[in-house]
N, C-alpha and C positions, 0 to 999 in steps of 0.2 A: 466502409459501412454505408449503405444506401439510406436515403431518407426514410424509406419504409421500415428499416431496421432500427431507427432511432427510437429510444424510449420516449413515451409521451411526457410532456412537461419538462421542467428544469431538471438537469442532471449534471453529474461530473464525469469527465473523461480525461485520460492522459493527454489527448490531443488538444482539447479545448479548455482545460482547467476546470475550476469549480465555479458554478453559476452563483453560488452564495457568497463566497469570500474572495474569489479571484485566485486562490491558491492552486497549486498543481499537485498531482500525485507523484511521489518519488519512489523509484524501485530501491528497496533496501534488502540486505541479507541479514538473517538472524545469526547473532554471535552467541547469545546466551539467553535462556528463558527463565522466568520466574512464574511458573504456573499458578502458585498460590495467590499471587498478586495480579495475575493477568497481564504481565508485562514481558517485554523482550528487549534486550539490548541489540540494536541493529546498526549496520553501517551502510552508507551509500557507496556508489562506485568510486568516490574520491577518498573514502576512508573516514568520512565524518560520521561520528557515532551519536545515537540518541536513543532515549528510552521510548518505547512504542507500546501503546495499549493494544492488546490482542483479542479482546472479548468478541469482536465481530468475525474473527477467523479462527475456527476451531482447530485444535491439534497442531499448533505451531511448534516447530522443532528447529534445532541447530541446522544451519545451512539453507533453510527455506528462504525463498525470495518472496517479498511482500510488496504490495502497492500501499504506500503510506501517505495519508492525507491528514494534515493538522494533528500529527502525533498519534494517529490511530491507523492500524492496519485495516484496510477496507477490502482487500482481496489477496489471494495467493496467486503469484505469477507462475505460469507454466515455464518449463525449461525452454530457453531460447526466446522468451518474450522480450520484446524491445519496447522501452518506454521513452518517448521523446521528451 
């Protein structure tokens, strides 16, 4: 990403972490969804599971890969996306 492509102002990115809390986005895979509550049970690449809020990412389903920050899905990852 070039400097010109950078969003204006503070932002979060997988490479730099979160400007607000210092946390990072984690790639997770959806195991089970609870659409009535807007939650999904997800696992990271090491198999650690956690409940994730999905309100910001519409139409989450089993097997989807999400970028999760502070317990909230902030983006759907494309197939083959690598998160450092």
